[in-house]
PyMOL CGO cylinders between C-alpha atoms (Angstrom):
from pymol import cmd
from pymol.cgo import CYLINDER

trace = [
    CYLINDER, -4.25, 121.20, 26.13, -3.98, 119.16, 22.68, 0.3, 1, 1, 1, 1, 1, 1,
    CYLINDER, -3.98, 119.16, 22.68, -3.13, 115.57, 24.78, 0.3, 1, 1, 1, 1, 1, 1,
    CYLINDER, -3.13, 115.57, 24.78, -1.97, 114.62, 28.30, 0.3, 1, 1, 1, 1, 1, 1,
    CYLINDER, -1.97, 114.62, 28.30, 1.67, 115.44, 27.68, 0.3, 1, 1, 1, 1, 1, 1,
    CYLINDER, 1.67, 115.44, 27.68, 1.84, 118.94, 25.99, 0.3, 1, 1, 1, 1, 1, 1,
    CYLINDER, 1.84, 118.94, 25.99, 0.61, 122.03, 27.34, 0.3, 1, 1, 1, 1, 1, 1,
    CYLINDER, 0.61, 122.03, 27.34, 0.93, 124.01, 24.02, 0.3, 1, 1, 1, 1, 1, 1,
    CYLINDER, 0.93, 124.01, 24.02, -1.06, 123.52, 21.08, 0.3, 1, 1, 1, 1, 1, 1,
    CYLINDER, -1.06, 123.52, 21.08, -4.87, 123.36, 19.88, 0.3, 1, 1, 1, 1, 1, 1,
    CYLINDER, -4.87, 123.36, 19.88, -7.16, 120.36, 18.94, 0.3, 1, 1, 1, 1, 1, 1,
    CYLINDER, -7.16, 120.36, 18.94, -8.48, 121.29, 15.20, 0.3, 1, 1, 1, 1, 1, 1,
    CYLINDER, -8.48, 121.29, 15.20, -11.21, 118.54, 15.56, 0.3, 1, 1, 1, 1, 1, 1,
    CYLINDER, -11.21, 118.54, 15.56, -13.05, 121.08, 18.14, 0.3, 1, 1, 1, 1, 1, 1,
    CYLINDER, -13.05, 121.08, 18.14, -12.50, 124.40, 15.83, 0.3, 1, 1, 1, 1, 1, 1,
    CYLINDER, -12.50, 124.40, 15.83, -14.38, 123.11, 12.66, 0.3, 1, 1, 1, 1, 1, 1,
    CYLINDER, -14.38, 123.11, 12.66, -11.50, 121.48, 10.79, 0.3, 1, 1, 1, 1, 1, 1,
    CYLINDER, -11.50, 121.48, 10.79, -12.25, 117.59, 11.26, 0.3, 1, 1, 1, 1, 1, 1,
    CYLINDER, -12.25, 117.59, 11.26, -14.19, 117.05, 7.98, 0.3, 1, 1, 1, 1, 1, 1,
    CYLINDER, -14.19, 117.05, 7.98, -11.15, 119.12, 6.27, 0.3, 1, 1, 1, 1, 1, 1,
    CYLINDER, -11.15, 119.12, 6.27, -8.68, 116.93, 8.16, 0.3, 1, 1, 1, 1, 1, 1,
    CYLINDER, -8.68, 116.93, 8.16, -10.48, 113.83, 7.04, 0.3, 1, 1, 1, 1, 1, 1,
    CYLINDER, -10.48, 113.83, 7.04, -9.68, 114.38, 3.62, 0.3, 1, 1, 1, 1, 1, 1,
    CYLINDER, -9.68, 114.38, 3.62, -6.14, 114.39, 4.62, 0.3, 1, 1, 1, 1, 1, 1,
    CYLINDER, -6.14, 114.39, 4.62, -6.57, 111.02, 6.03, 0.3, 1, 1, 1, 1, 1, 1,
    CYLINDER, -6.57, 111.02, 6.03, -8.13, 109.68, 2.80, 0.3, 1, 1, 1, 1, 1, 1,
    CYLINDER, -8.13, 109.68, 2.80, -5.27, 110.68, 1.29, 0.3, 1, 1, 1, 1, 1, 1,
    CYLINDER, -5.27, 110.68, 1.29, -2.70, 109.12, 3.65, 0.3, 1, 1, 1, 1, 1, 1,
    CYLINDER, -2.70, 109.12, 3.65, -4.64, 105.82, 3.99, 0.3, 1, 1, 1, 1, 1, 1,
    CYLINDER, -4.64, 105.82, 3.99, -3.05, 103.99, 1.32, 0.3, 1, 1, 1, 1, 1, 1,
    CYLINDER, -3.05, 103.99, 1.32, 0.36, 104.68, 2.65, 0.3, 1, 1, 1, 1, 1, 1,
    CYLINDER, 0.36, 104.68, 2.65, -0.46, 103.59, 5.99, 0.3, 1, 1, 1, 1, 1, 1,
    CYLINDER, -0.46, 103.59, 5.99, -2.00, 100.21, 4.40, 0.3, 1, 1, 1, 1, 1, 1,
    CYLINDER, -2.00, 100.21, 4.40, 0.78, 99.69, 2.66, 0.3, 1, 1, 1, 1, 1, 1,
    CYLINDER, 0.78, 99.69, 2.66, 3.56, 100.37, 5.54, 0.3, 1, 1, 1, 1, 1, 1,
    CYLINDER, 3.56, 100.37, 5.54, 1.16, 98.56, 8.54, 0.3, 1, 1, 1, 1, 1, 1,
    CYLINDER, 1.16, 98.56, 8.54, -1.09, 96.17, 7.04, 0.3, 1, 1, 1, 1, 1, 1,
    CYLINDER, -1.09, 96.17, 7.04, -3.16, 95.49, 10.09, 0.3, 1, 1, 1, 1, 1, 1,
    CYLINDER, -3.16, 95.49, 10.09, -2.92, 98.48, 11.85, 0.3, 1, 1, 1, 1, 1, 1,
    CYLINDER, -2.92, 98.48, 11.85, -3.46, 101.10, 8.73, 0.3, 1, 1, 1, 1, 1, 1,
    CYLINDER, -3.46, 101.10, 8.73, -6.17, 98.14, 7.26, 0.3, 1, 1, 1, 1, 1, 1,
    CYLINDER, -6.17, 98.14, 7.26, -8.98, 100.40, 7.72, 0.3, 1, 1, 1, 1, 1, 1,
    CYLINDER, -8.98, 100.40, 7.72, -8.29, 104.82, 8.99, 0.3, 1, 1, 1, 1, 1, 1,
    CYLINDER, -8.29, 104.82, 8.99, -12.25, 105.18, 10.25, 0.3, 1, 1, 1, 1, 1, 1,
    CYLINDER, -12.25, 105.18, 10.25, -11.49, 108.29, 12.37, 0.3, 1, 1, 1, 1, 1, 1,
    CYLINDER, -11.49, 108.29, 12.37, -8.90, 110.48, 13.92, 0.3, 1, 1, 1, 1, 1, 1,
    CYLINDER, -8.90, 110.48, 13.92, -8.12, 113.06, 16.89, 0.3, 1, 1, 1, 1, 1, 1,
    CYLINDER, -8.12, 113.06, 16.89, -5.86, 115.72, 14.91, 0.3, 1, 1, 1, 1, 1, 1,
    CYLINDER, -5.86, 115.72, 14.91, -4.00, 118.79, 17.02, 0.3, 1, 1, 1, 1, 1, 1,
    CYLINDER, -4.00, 118.79, 17.02, -1.13, 120.89, 16.65, 0.3, 1, 1, 1, 1, 1, 1,
    CYLINDER, -1.13, 120.89, 16.65, 1.60, 121.16, 19.24, 0.3, 1, 1, 1, 1, 1, 1,
    CYLINDER, 1.60, 121.16, 19.24, 3.95, 123.94, 19.93, 0.3, 1, 1, 1, 1, 1, 1,
    CYLINDER, 3.95, 123.94, 19.93, 7.51, 123.92, 21.33, 0.3, 1, 1, 1, 1, 1, 1,
    CYLINDER, 7.51, 123.92, 21.33, 9.65, 126.68, 21.97, 0.3, 1, 1, 1, 1, 1, 1,
    CYLINDER, 9.65, 126.68, 21.97, 12.90, 126.92, 24.32, 0.3, 1, 1, 1, 1, 1, 1,
    CYLINDER, 12.90, 126.92, 24.32, 10.75, 129.03, 27.10, 0.3, 1, 1, 1, 1, 1, 1,
    CYLINDER, 10.75, 129.03, 27.10, 7.91, 126.32, 27.04, 0.3, 1, 1, 1, 1, 1, 1,
    CYLINDER, 7.91, 126.32, 27.04, 7.77, 122.90, 25.92, 0.3, 1, 1, 1, 1, 1, 1,
    CYLINDER, 7.77, 122.90, 25.92, 10.75, 121.85, 24.90, 0.3, 1, 1, 1, 1, 1, 1,
    CYLINDER, 10.75, 121.85, 24.90, 10.44, 118.57, 24.05, 0.3, 1, 1, 1, 1, 1, 1,
    CYLINDER, 10.44, 118.57, 24.05, 8.35, 115.55, 24.98, 0.3, 1, 1, 1, 1, 1, 1,
    CYLINDER, 8.35, 115.55, 24.98, 9.41, 112.52, 27.13, 0.3, 1, 1, 1, 1, 1, 1,
    CYLINDER, 9.41, 112.52, 27.13, 9.35, 108.90, 25.95, 0.3, 1, 1, 1, 1, 1, 1,
    CYLINDER, 9.35, 108.90, 25.95, 6.23, 107.61, 24.97, 0.3, 1, 1, 1, 1, 1, 1,
    CYLINDER, 6.23, 107.61, 24.97, 3.50, 105.79, 22.94, 0.3, 1, 1, 1, 1, 1, 1,
    CYLINDER, 3.50, 105.79, 22.94, 0.78, 107.42, 20.94, 0.3, 1, 1, 1, 1, 1, 1,
    CYLINDER, 0.78, 107.42, 20.94, -3.21, 106.44, 21.98, 0.3, 1, 1, 1, 1, 1, 1,
    CYLINDER, -3.21, 106.44, 21.98, -3.32, 106.12, 17.75, 0.3, 1, 1, 1, 1, 1, 1,
    CYLINDER, -3.32, 106.12, 17.75, -3.23, 102.81, 15.63, 0.3, 1, 1, 1, 1, 1, 1,
    CYLINDER, -3.23, 102.81, 15.63, -1.09, 104.81, 13.07, 0.3, 1, 1, 1, 1, 1, 1,
    CYLINDER, -1.09, 104.81, 13.07, 0.41, 108.62, 13.70, 0.3, 1, 1, 1, 1, 1, 1,
    CYLINDER, 0.41, 108.62, 13.70, 0.95, 111.28, 11.47, 0.3, 1, 1, 1, 1, 1, 1,
    CYLINDER, 0.95, 111.28, 11.47, 3.64, 113.97, 12.31, 0.3, 1, 1, 1, 1, 1, 1,
    CYLINDER, 3.64, 113.97, 12.31, 3.77, 117.08, 10.00, 0.3, 1, 1, 1, 1, 1, 1,
    CYLINDER, 3.77, 117.08, 10.00, 6.48, 120.09, 10.60, 0.3, 1, 1, 1, 1, 1, 1,
    CYLINDER, 6.48, 120.09, 10.60, 4.25, 122.85, 10.03, 0.3, 1, 1, 1, 1, 1, 1,
    CYLINDER, 4.25, 122.85, 10.03, 7.80, 125.17, 10.58, 0.3, 1, 1, 1, 1, 1, 1,
    CYLINDER, 7.80, 125.17, 10.58, 8.79, 127.87, 11.77, 0.3, 1, 1, 1, 1, 1, 1,
    CYLINDER, 8.79, 127.87, 11.77, 12.54, 127.92, 12.24, 0.3, 1, 1, 1, 1, 1, 1,
    CYLINDER, 12.54, 127.92, 12.24, 13.88, 126.09, 14.60, 0.3, 1, 1, 1, 1, 1, 1,
    CYLINDER, 13.88, 126.09, 14.60, 17.30, 124.19, 15.94, 0.3, 1, 1, 1, 1, 1, 1,
    CYLINDER, 17.30, 124.19, 15.94, 17.77, 120.71, 17.45, 0.3, 1, 1, 1, 1, 1, 1,
    CYLINDER, 17.77, 120.71, 17.45, 14.28, 119.38, 17.37, 0.3, 1, 1, 1, 1, 1, 1,
    CYLINDER, 14.28, 119.38, 17.37, 14.20, 115.89, 16.01, 0.3, 1, 1, 1, 1, 1, 1,
    CYLINDER, 14.20, 115.89, 16.01, 12.39, 112.44, 17.13, 0.3, 1, 1, 1, 1, 1, 1,
    CYLINDER, 12.39, 112.44, 17.13, 13.59, 109.35, 18.82, 0.3, 1, 1, 1, 1, 1, 1,
    CYLINDER, 13.59, 109.35, 18.82, 12.26, 106.53, 17.80, 0.3, 1, 1, 1, 1, 1, 1,
    CYLINDER, 12.26, 106.53, 17.80, 12.62, 102.83, 20.06, 0.3, 1, 1, 1, 1, 1, 1,
    CYLINDER, 12.62, 102.83, 20.06, 10.85, 99.76, 19.75, 0.3, 1, 1, 1, 1, 1, 1,
    CYLINDER, 10.85, 99.76, 19.75, 7.11, 98.61, 19.82, 0.3, 1, 1, 1, 1, 1, 1,
    CYLINDER, 7.11, 98.61, 19.82, 5.54, 98.52, 22.99, 0.3, 1, 1, 1, 1, 1, 1,
    CYLINDER, 5.54, 98.52, 22.99, 5.62, 95.13, 24.70, 0.3, 1, 1, 1, 1, 1, 1,
    CYLINDER, 5.62, 95.13, 24.70, 8.29, 94.06, 22.28, 0.3, 1, 1, 1, 1, 1, 1,
    CYLINDER, 8.29, 94.06, 22.28, 11.57, 92.48, 23.46, 0.3, 1, 1, 1, 1, 1, 1,
    CYLINDER, 11.57, 92.48, 23.46, 13.55, 95.74, 21.94, 0.3, 1, 1, 1, 1, 1, 1,
    CYLINDER, 13.55, 95.74, 21.94, 10.62, 98.16, 23.30, 0.3, 1, 1, 1, 1, 1, 1,
    CYLINDER, 10.62, 98.16, 23.30, 13.41, 100.36, 24.93, 0.3, 1, 1, 1, 1, 1, 1,
    CYLINDER, 13.41, 100.36, 24.93, 16.57, 100.04, 22.40, 0.3, 1, 1, 1, 1, 1, 1,
    CYLINDER, 16.57, 100.04, 22.40, 17.04, 102.89, 20.36, 0.3, 1, 1, 1, 1, 1, 1,
    CYLINDER, 17.04, 102.89, 20.36, 16.40, 102.19, 16.12, 0.3, 1, 1, 1, 1, 1, 1,
    CYLINDER, 16.40, 102.19, 16.12, 15.75, 105.82, 14.72, 0.3, 1, 1, 1, 1, 1, 1,
    CYLINDER, 15.75, 105.82, 14.72, 16.88, 109.14, 15.04, 0.3, 1, 1, 1, 1, 1, 1,
    CYLINDER, 16.88, 109.14, 15.04, 14.48, 111.49, 12.87, 0.3, 1, 1, 1, 1, 1, 1,
    CYLINDER, 14.48, 111.49, 12.87, 15.41, 115.05, 12.28, 0.3, 1, 1, 1, 1, 1, 1,
    CYLINDER, 15.41, 115.05, 12.28, 12.43, 117.09, 11.03, 0.3, 1, 1, 1, 1, 1, 1,
    CYLINDER, 12.43, 117.09, 11.03, 11.93, 119.75, 8.18, 0.3, 1, 1, 1, 1, 1, 1,
    CYLINDER, 11.93, 119.75, 8.18, 9.19, 122.30, 7.41, 0.3, 1, 1, 1, 1, 1, 1,
    CYLINDER, 9.19, 122.30, 7.41, 6.79, 120.67, 5.12, 0.3, 1, 1, 1, 1, 1, 1,
    CYLINDER, 6.79, 120.67, 5.12, 8.04, 117.06, 5.49, 0.3, 1, 1, 1, 1, 1, 1,
    CYLINDER, 8.04, 117.06, 5.49, 5.80, 114.41, 7.39, 0.3, 1, 1, 1, 1, 1, 1,
    CYLINDER, 5.80, 114.41, 7.39, 6.08, 110.98, 8.88, 0.3, 1, 1, 1, 1, 1, 1,
    CYLINDER, 6.08, 110.98, 8.88, 3.72, 108.05, 9.65, 0.3, 1, 1, 1, 1, 1, 1,
    CYLINDER, 3.72, 108.05, 9.65, 4.65, 105.57, 12.50, 0.3, 1, 1, 1, 1, 1, 1,
    CYLINDER, 4.65, 105.57, 12.50, 2.64, 103.35, 14.28, 0.3, 1, 1, 1, 1, 1, 1,
    CYLINDER, 2.64, 103.35, 14.28, 1.13, 104.32, 17.59, 0.3, 1, 1, 1, 1, 1, 1,
    CYLINDER, 1.13, 104.32, 17.59, 2.64, 101.89, 19.98, 0.3, 1, 1, 1, 1, 1, 1,
    CYLINDER, 2.64, 101.89, 19.98, 6.36, 102.73, 18.76, 0.3, 1, 1, 1, 1, 1, 1,
    CYLINDER, 6.36, 102.73, 18.76, 7.83, 104.44, 21.53, 0.3, 1, 1, 1, 1, 1, 1,
    CYLINDER, 7.83, 104.44, 21.53, 9.34, 107.83, 20.63, 0.3, 1, 1, 1, 1, 1, 1,
    CYLINDER, 9.34, 107.83, 20.63, 10.34, 111.37, 22.37, 0.3, 1, 1, 1, 1, 1, 1,
    CYLINDER, 10.34, 111.37, 22.37, 10.74, 114.50, 21.08, 0.3, 1, 1, 1, 1, 1, 1,
    CYLINDER, 10.74, 114.50, 21.08, 13.88, 115.93, 21.51, 0.3, 1, 1, 1, 1, 1, 1,
    CYLINDER, 13.88, 115.93, 21.51, 14.50, 119.65, 23.04, 0.3, 1, 1, 1, 1, 1, 1,
    CYLINDER, 14.50, 119.65, 23.04, 14.70, 122.68, 20.97, 0.3, 1, 1, 1, 1, 1, 1,
    CYLINDER, 14.70, 122.68, 20.97, 17.18, 125.02, 21.10, 0.3, 1, 1, 1, 1, 1, 1,
    CYLINDER, 17.18, 125.02, 21.10, 16.14, 127.86, 19.49, 0.3, 1, 1, 1, 1, 1, 1,
    CYLINDER, 16.14, 127.86, 19.49, 13.53, 129.15, 17.51, 0.3, 1, 1, 1, 1, 1, 1,
    CYLINDER, 13.53, 129.15, 17.51, 9.83, 127.76, 17.55, 0.3, 1, 1, 1, 1, 1, 1,
    CYLINDER, 9.83, 127.76, 17.55, 8.69, 124.43, 15.89, 0.3, 1, 1, 1, 1, 1, 1,
    CYLINDER, 8.69, 124.43, 15.89, 4.91, 123.84, 15.11, 0.3, 1, 1, 1, 1, 1, 1,
    CYLINDER, 4.91, 123.84, 15.11, 3.64, 120.46, 13.94, 0.3, 1, 1, 1, 1, 1, 1,
    CYLINDER, 3.64, 120.46, 13.94, 0.50, 118.91, 12.84, 0.3, 1, 1, 1, 1, 1, 1,
    CYLINDER, 0.50, 118.91, 12.84, -0.49, 115.43, 14.65, 0.3, 1, 1, 1, 1, 1, 1,
    CYLINDER, -0.49, 115.43, 14.65, -3.13, 113.24, 13.45, 0.3, 1, 1, 1, 1, 1, 1,
    CYLINDER, -3.13, 113.24, 13.45, -3.69, 110.22, 15.71, 0.3, 1, 1, 1, 1, 1, 1,
    CYLINDER, -3.69, 110.22, 15.71, -5.25, 107.69, 13.61, 0.3, 1, 1, 1, 1, 1, 1,
    CYLINDER, -5.25, 107.69, 13.61, -7.96, 105.03, 14.45, 0.3, 1, 1, 1, 1, 1, 1,
    CYLINDER, -7.96, 105.03, 14.45, -8.86, 101.32, 13.06, 0.3, 1, 1, 1, 1, 1, 1,
    CYLINDER, -8.86, 101.32, 13.06, -12.03, 100.87, 14.67, 0.3, 1, 1, 1, 1, 1, 1,
    CYLINDER, -12.03, 100.87, 14.67, -12.27, 97.18, 13.72, 0.3, 1, 1, 1, 1, 1, 1,
    CYLINDER, -12.27, 97.18, 13.72, -9.27, 96.33, 15.10, 0.3, 1, 1, 1, 1, 1, 1,
    CYLINDER, -9.27, 96.33, 15.10, -10.08, 98.03, 18.36, 0.3, 1, 1, 1, 1, 1, 1,
    CYLINDER, -10.08, 98.03, 18.36, -12.74, 95.78, 18.72, 0.3, 1, 1, 1, 1, 1, 1,
    CYLINDER, -12.74, 95.78, 18.72, -10.73, 92.79, 18.29, 0.3, 1, 1, 1, 1, 1, 1,
    CYLINDER, -10.73, 92.79, 18.29, -10.37, 91.17, 21.96, 0.3, 1, 1, 1, 1, 1, 1,
    CYLINDER, -10.37, 91.17, 21.96, -6.73, 90.80, 20.50, 0.3, 1, 1, 1, 1, 1, 1,
    CYLINDER, -6.73, 90.80, 20.50, -6.13, 94.49, 20.50, 0.3, 1, 1, 1, 1, 1, 1,
    CYLINDER, -6.13, 94.49, 20.50, -6.28, 94.74, 24.09, 0.3, 1, 1, 1, 1, 1, 1,
    CYLINDER, -6.28, 94.74, 24.09, -4.55, 91.64, 24.66, 0.3, 1, 1, 1, 1, 1, 1,
    CYLINDER, -4.55, 91.64, 24.66, -1.33, 92.18, 23.66, 0.3, 1, 1, 1, 1, 1, 1,
    CYLINDER, -1.33, 92.18, 23.66, 1.49, 90.53, 25.25, 0.3, 1, 1, 1, 1, 1, 1,
    CYLINDER, 1.49, 90.53, 25.25, 4.38, 92.56, 26.95, 0.3, 1, 1, 1, 1, 1, 1,
    CYLINDER, 4.38, 92.56, 26.95, 7.48, 90.37, 26.20, 0.3, 1, 1, 1, 1, 1, 1,
    CYLINDER, 7.48, 90.37, 26.20, 10.58, 90.16, 28.67, 0.3, 1, 1, 1, 1, 1, 1,
    CYLINDER, 10.58, 90.16, 28.67, 12.71, 92.69, 27.36, 0.3, 1, 1, 1, 1, 1, 1,
    CYLINDER, 12.71, 92.69, 27.36, 16.14, 91.56, 25.68, 0.3, 1, 1, 1, 1, 1, 1,
    CYLINDER, 16.14, 91.56, 25.68, 18.61, 93.58, 27.70, 0.3, 1, 1, 1, 1, 1, 1,
    CYLINDER, 18.61, 93.58, 27.70, 18.54, 96.73, 29.68, 0.3, 1, 1, 1, 1, 1, 1,
    CYLINDER, 18.54, 96.73, 29.68, 16.97, 99.80, 27.84, 0.3, 1, 1, 1, 1, 1, 1,
    CYLINDER, 16.97, 99.80, 27.84, 19.04, 102.30, 26.29, 0.3, 1, 1, 1, 1, 1, 1,
    CYLINDER, 19.04, 102.30, 26.29, 19.22, 105.55, 28.31, 0.3, 1, 1, 1, 1, 1, 1,
    CYLINDER, 19.22, 105.55, 28.31, 17.67, 107.47, 25.61, 0.3, 1, 1, 1, 1, 1, 1,
    CYLINDER, 17.67, 107.47, 25.61, 14.92, 105.62, 25.23, 0.3, 1, 1, 1, 1, 1, 1,
    CYLINDER, 14.92, 105.62, 25.23, 13.60, 105.90, 28.91, 0.3, 1, 1, 1, 1, 1, 1,
    CYLINDER, 13.60, 105.90, 28.91, 10.83, 107.58, 30.32, 0.3, 1, 1, 1, 1, 1, 1,
    CYLINDER, 10.83, 107.58, 30.32, 10.63, 109.48, 33.60, 0.3, 1, 1, 1, 1, 1, 1,
    CYLINDER, 10.63, 109.48, 33.60, 6.87, 109.47, 33.35, 0.3, 1, 1, 1, 1, 1, 1,
    CYLINDER, 6.87, 109.47, 33.35, 6.61, 105.55, 32.58, 0.3, 1, 1, 1, 1, 1, 1,
    CYLINDER, 6.61, 105.55, 32.58, 9.53, 103.76, 33.58, 0.3, 1, 1, 1, 1, 1, 1,
    CYLINDER, 9.53, 103.76, 33.58, 10.41, 101.90, 36.77, 0.3, 1, 1, 1, 1, 1, 1,
    CYLINDER, 10.41, 101.90, 36.77, 13.94, 102.00, 36.13, 0.3, 1, 1, 1, 1, 1, 1,
    CYLINDER, 13.94, 102.00, 36.13, 14.80, 105.46, 35.25, 0.3, 1, 1, 1, 1, 1, 1,
    CYLINDER, 14.80, 105.46, 35.25, 16.68, 106.46, 38.13, 0.3, 1, 1, 1, 1, 1, 1,
    CYLINDER, 16.68, 106.46, 38.13, 18.81, 103.27, 37.53, 0.3, 1, 1, 1, 1, 1, 1,
    CYLINDER, 18.81, 103.27, 37.53, 19.33, 103.46, 33.83, 0.3, 1, 1, 1, 1, 1, 1,
    CYLINDER, 19.33, 103.46, 33.83, 19.93, 107.30, 33.63, 0.3, 1, 1, 1, 1, 1, 1,
    CYLINDER, 19.93, 107.30, 33.63, 21.95, 107.64, 37.09, 0.3, 1, 1, 1, 1, 1, 1,
    CYLINDER, 21.95, 107.64, 37.09, 19.77, 111.10, 38.17, 0.3, 1, 1, 1, 1, 1, 1,
    CYLINDER, 19.77, 111.10, 38.17, 16.60, 111.73, 39.90, 0.3, 1, 1, 1, 1, 1, 1,
    CYLINDER, 16.60, 111.73, 39.90, 13.79, 112.35, 37.79, 0.3, 1, 1, 1, 1, 1, 1,
    CYLINDER, 13.79, 112.35, 37.79, 13.18, 115.96, 36.70, 0.3, 1, 1, 1, 1, 1, 1,
    CYLINDER, 13.18, 115.96, 36.70, 12.12, 118.15, 39.02, 0.3, 1, 1, 1, 1, 1, 1,
    CYLINDER, 12.12, 118.15, 39.02, 8.35, 118.58, 39.30, 0.3, 1, 1, 1, 1, 1, 1,
    CYLINDER, 8.35, 118.58, 39.30, 8.26, 115.11, 38.07, 0.3, 1, 1, 1, 1, 1, 1,
    CYLINDER, 8.26, 115.11, 38.07, 8.79, 112.77, 41.33, 0.3, 1, 1, 1, 1, 1, 1,
    CYLINDER, 8.79, 112.77, 41.33, 5.40, 111.96, 41.59, 0.3, 1, 1, 1, 1, 1, 1,
    CYLINDER, 5.40, 111.96, 41.59, 5.83, 109.36, 38.51, 0.3, 1, 1, 1, 1, 1, 1,
    CYLINDER, 5.83, 109.36, 38.51, 8.36, 107.13, 40.82, 0.3, 1, 1, 1, 1, 1, 1,
    CYLINDER, 8.36, 107.13, 40.82, 4.97, 105.87, 42.44, 0.3, 1, 1, 1, 1, 1, 1,
    CYLINDER, 4.97, 105.87, 42.44, 3.24, 105.49, 39.12, 0.3, 1, 1, 1, 1, 1, 1,
    CYLINDER, 3.24, 105.49, 39.12, 5.35, 103.96, 36.73, 0.3, 1, 1, 1, 1, 1, 1,
    CYLINDER, 5.35, 103.96, 36.73, 4.22, 100.86, 35.40, 0.3, 1, 1, 1, 1, 1, 1,
    CYLINDER, 4.22, 100.86, 35.40, 7.10, 99.98, 33.10, 0.3, 1, 1, 1, 1, 1, 1,
    CYLINDER, 7.10, 99.98, 33.10, 8.41, 97.04, 32.83, 0.3, 1, 1, 1, 1, 1, 1,
    CYLINDER, 8.41, 97.04, 32.83, 5.49, 94.70, 34.26, 0.3, 1, 1, 1, 1, 1, 1,
    CYLINDER, 5.49, 94.70, 34.26, 7.22, 92.63, 36.84, 0.3, 1, 1, 1, 1, 1, 1,
    CYLINDER, 7.22, 92.63, 36.84, 6.55, 89.75, 34.50, 0.3, 1, 1, 1, 1, 1, 1,
    CYLINDER, 6.55, 89.75, 34.50, 8.85, 91.43, 31.79, 0.3, 1, 1, 1, 1, 1, 1,
    CYLINDER, 8.85, 91.43, 31.79, 11.75, 92.62, 33.90, 0.3, 1, 1, 1, 1, 1, 1,
    CYLINDER, 11.75, 92.62, 33.90, 15.12, 92.04, 32.36, 0.3, 1, 1, 1, 1, 1, 1,
    CYLINDER, 15.12, 92.04, 32.36, 17.76, 90.04, 33.70, 0.3, 1, 1, 1, 1, 1, 1,
    CYLINDER, 17.76, 90.04, 33.70, 19.46, 92.21, 36.68, 0.3, 1, 1, 1, 1, 1, 1,
    CYLINDER, 19.46, 92.21, 36.68, 16.64, 95.04, 36.35, 0.3, 1, 1, 1, 1, 1, 1,
    CYLINDER, 16.64, 95.04, 36.35, 17.01, 97.54, 39.47, 0.3, 1, 1, 1, 1, 1, 1,
    CYLINDER, 17.01, 97.54, 39.47, 13.87, 100.01, 39.57, 0.3, 1, 1, 1, 1, 1, 1,
    CYLINDER, 13.87, 100.01, 39.57, 10.98, 101.20, 42.19, 0.3, 1, 1, 1, 1, 1, 1,
    CYLINDER, 10.98, 101.20, 42.19, 8.03, 98.93, 42.34, 0.3, 1, 1, 1, 1, 1, 1,
    CYLINDER, 8.03, 98.93, 42.34, 5.94, 101.79, 40.63, 0.3, 1, 1, 1, 1, 1, 1,
    CYLINDER, 5.94, 101.79, 40.63, 2.56, 101.22, 40.21, 0.3, 1, 1, 1, 1, 1, 1,
    CYLINDER, 2.56, 101.22, 40.21, 2.99, 97.72, 41.28, 0.3, 1, 1, 1, 1, 1, 1,
    CYLINDER, 2.99, 97.72, 41.28, 3.95, 98.01, 45.02, 0.3, 1, 1, 1, 1, 1, 1,
    CYLINDER, 3.95, 98.01, 45.02, 1.01, 96.28, 46.47, 0.3, 1, 1, 1, 1, 1, 1,
    CYLINDER, 1.01, 96.28, 46.47, 1.53, 93.18, 44.27, 0.3, 1, 1, 1, 1, 1, 1,
    CYLINDER, 1.53, 93.18, 44.27, 5.04, 93.41, 44.75, 0.3, 1, 1, 1, 1, 1, 1,
    CYLINDER, 5.04, 93.41, 44.75, 4.79, 93.62, 48.66, 0.3, 1, 1, 1, 1, 1, 1,
    CYLINDER, 4.79, 93.62, 48.66, 2.31, 90.18, 48.67, 0.3, 1, 1, 1, 1, 1, 1,
    CYLINDER, 2.31, 90.18, 48.67, 4.91, 88.29, 46.87, 0.3, 1, 1, 1, 1, 1, 1,
    CYLINDER, 4.91, 88.29, 46.87, 7.85, 89.22, 49.16, 0.3, 1, 1, 1, 1, 1, 1,
    CYLINDER, 7.85, 89.22, 49.16, 5.30, 88.30, 51.86, 0.3, 1, 1, 1, 1, 1, 1,
]
cmd.load_cgo(trace, "trace")
């Protein structure tokens, strides 16, 4: 598996392509610095892989953030229908789960975004889509204690349904008006977003991973 969420693909660093892909990283570094002066200031390492989407395999990908500072996403092909990316806000921001951009993949086109930007892959309806993903890392940024202590602000409102994650969000059922997908029911107990201190007014949801903490506060 190329990462913890995709079931189909290959890790390119593990088949001898890391050095070649480091050349690609060097070529996008000036763009990353221009777009993201903090996260993209220095790109020192990367985790690169290819993901595969088919209607009969991984159709899409739940809302998430990447374990990266800047992510490069290149559409390699092949032929496909209805397979875009939905972007919401940056993790921890008041608009974290409010929709911001709808992006459509095209073969040979790439985009660069912050790893902490919440996004999800829309379901493919026909064909086969392959994407090269490069998670870029800024080692100096990650050594900074402030990196690990980023605040999570109170959400400004109820999230947009399209931005809600069945994997991560405590209020999935309340916002979507439906149960979590079959086979993913366990995430109701493991969900973490939003943290209790960041709940918007009128929040309704499961206790998730905070059940012991919330039980103590009720006592």
